[in-house]
C-alpha positions in Angstrom: -18.2 -2.2 -5.3 -17.0 -5.1 -3.3 -18.3 -5.1 0.3 -14.8 -5.3 1.7 -13.7 -2.2 -0.1 -16.8 -0.3 1.1 -16.1 -1.5 4.7 -12.4 -0.4 4.5 -13.4 3.1 3.2 -16.0 3.5 6.0 -13.4 2.4 8.6 -10.8 4.9 7.5 -13.3 7.7 7.0 -14.8 7.0 10.5 -11.4 6.8 12.2 -10.2 10.0 10.5 -13.3 11.8 11.6 -13.0 10.6 15.2 -9.5 12.3 15.4 -10.7 15.4 13.6 -8.9 14.7 10.4 -10.4 15.2 6.9 -10.4 11.9 5.0 -11.6 13.5 1.7 -10.1 17.0 1.5 -10.7 17.5 -2.2 -14.0 19.4 -2.0 -12.6 21.8 0.7 -9.2 22.7 -0.9 -10.5 25.8 -2.7 -12.0 27.2 0.5 -8.8 26.4 2.4 -6.6 28.1 -0.2 -8.9 31.2 -0.2 -8.9 31.3 3.6 -5.1 31.1 3.5 -4.9 34.3 1.4 -4.5 32.9 -2.0 -6.4 34.8 -4.8 -8.1 33.8 -8.0 -8.2 30.1 -6.9 -10.2 27.9 -9.1 -10.8 24.2 -8.8 -11.9 21.6 -11.3 -13.4 18.3 -10.4 -12.0 15.4 -12.4 -12.6 11.7 -12.4 -9.6 9.5 -11.5 -10.1 5.8 -12.3 -8.8 3.0 -10.1 -7.2 0.3 -12.2 -6.8 -0.3 -15.9 -10.4 -0.6 -16.9 -10.8 2.7 -18.9 -10.6 2.3 -22.7 -8.9 5.7 -23.1 -5.1 5.0 -23.0 -4.4 8.1 -20.9 -7.1 7.3 -18.3 -5.9 3.7 -18.2 -2.3 5.0 -17.4 -3.7 7.3 -14.7 -5.8 4.4 -13.3 -2.8 2.1 -13.2 -0.7 4.7 -11.3 -3.6 5.4 -8.9 -4.0 1.7 -8.1 -0.2 1.3 -7.7 0.2 4.2 -5.3 -2.9 3.1 -3.3 -1.6 -0.5 -3.0 1.9 0.8 -2.1 0.6 3.0 0.7 -2.2 0.8 1.8 -0.4 -0.6 4.9 1.0 2.7 6.0 -2.2 4.7 6.2 -4.4 1.8 7.3 -2.1 0.7 10.1 -2.0 4.1 11.7 -5.7 4.6 11.8 -6.8 1.0 12.3 -4.3 0.3 15.2 -4.0 3.7 16.9 -7.6 4.9 16.5 -9.7 1.7 16.1 -7.7 -0.5 18.4 -6.9 -3.4 16.0 -3.7 -5.3 16.3 -1.0 -5.1 13.7 -1.6 -8.7 12.8 -5.3 -8.2 12.4 -4.7 -5.2 10.1 -2.2 -7.0 8.0 -4.5 -10.0 7.5 -7.4 -7.7 6.6 -5.2 -5.8 4.1 -4.1 -9.1 2.5 -7.7 -9.9 1.7 -8.4 -6.3 0.6 -5.4 -6.3 -1.8 -6.7 -9.5 -3.4 -10.1 -7.8 -3.9 -8.5 -4.7 -5.4 -6.5 -6.8 -7.8 -9.5 -8.9 -8.9 -12.1 -6.1 -8.7 -14.3 -6.1 -11.8 -16.2 -2.9 -10.9 -15.1 0.4 -12.5 -13.9 2.1 -9.4 -13.0 5.8 -9.5 -12.7 8.8 -7.2 -12.9 12.6 -7.8 
């Protein structure tokens, strides 16, 4: 994975944790639902690719959608945490995200999340 992507993830996770927000809620969802009174909850861990690298056409479509929605929301969720929590200026974040977007669009690694 590109170092800029790793840095961005670490920045957002750290900022989220510092304001007591869960940056990666997936593994906790089943417990939260059970604690909320839901019954017979079951969860399944699936791989969601980022980008169009998978050979399987269905996974390629999912990866394309995942990348599109990430890039579409990138500024919104990054600005909030990086400005309000980490103290960056809007201009600093926007310049950083321009570089990050270029890396995402040219990334050769097979990125995915669960």
